[in-house]
N, C-alpha and C positions, 0 to 999 in steps of 0.2 A: 153238895153232899147231900142224900138226903135219910129221911129220921129211919124211911124202910128197909131197913140190912136184917138177911137174915140173920139169925142165932141159933148157930150150932152147939150141939150135935139133932138136935128137936127141927131146926128147916122153922122157926116160927121165927116173926116180923119183932123188928123191935119195938118200933113204935107204934102198933096197934093191937100183935098177940095175936096175929092171925097167921092162919100158915102162908108162908113166904112162895112164891112171888105171892102180895096182897093185892086188891086188888085196887088198891094204890098206890103200888110198887109198879102194880102189868102199865096203870095209864104212864104214873113220867117213865117205864120202859120204850113205850110206844110213842110217846114223844119224845125221848132221845134219839130212838134208831129210826126215827120218820123217812130218813133218807138214805138208810142201810138199813134195810128191813132183813137183810142175810148175817148179818153180822148180829144181831137180836136173839134170831132165832143159834146163833155158833153160839154167845155168849149164856146163854140159856139153856142150851145142852150140855155144856159142861157142868153148870150148878147142877144139869141132872144127873152127870154123873157120882157128880162129889155128893151128893145127898141119897144116892141111892146105897153110899158104902154107909154112910150114918142111917137111915130108913129101914134099913132089912126087912122091918116087916110088913111095912106098908107094898101092896097088888105095885109092879111095874106097872101095869095101864093107869093105879090114880097118879101114881110119881109121874110120870107120863102126860095124859091129862090138868096137872098144878104146874110141871112148869115147858112143855109147850105146846102142849091141847090144845090151847086155848089164842095164842099166834094165829092170826088174818093168814085164811091158805092162798092167799094172793102172793105170799114169797116167789 
């Protein structure tokens, strides 16, 4: 279990305080899902949907960039 988990409802990282998924968790997720990148996209998309309910004041584009916009295009 990683220390870099989201703290809701503000979706900050418990481990480092950065917006989740933080840079450390992004690296971990890329490693964990290296052989199943579509699964990673689905997991993060589900988190995006959950976060959008909590973070209603943030623009949709910002949430997209934060949760899935950083994924490699080669999915």
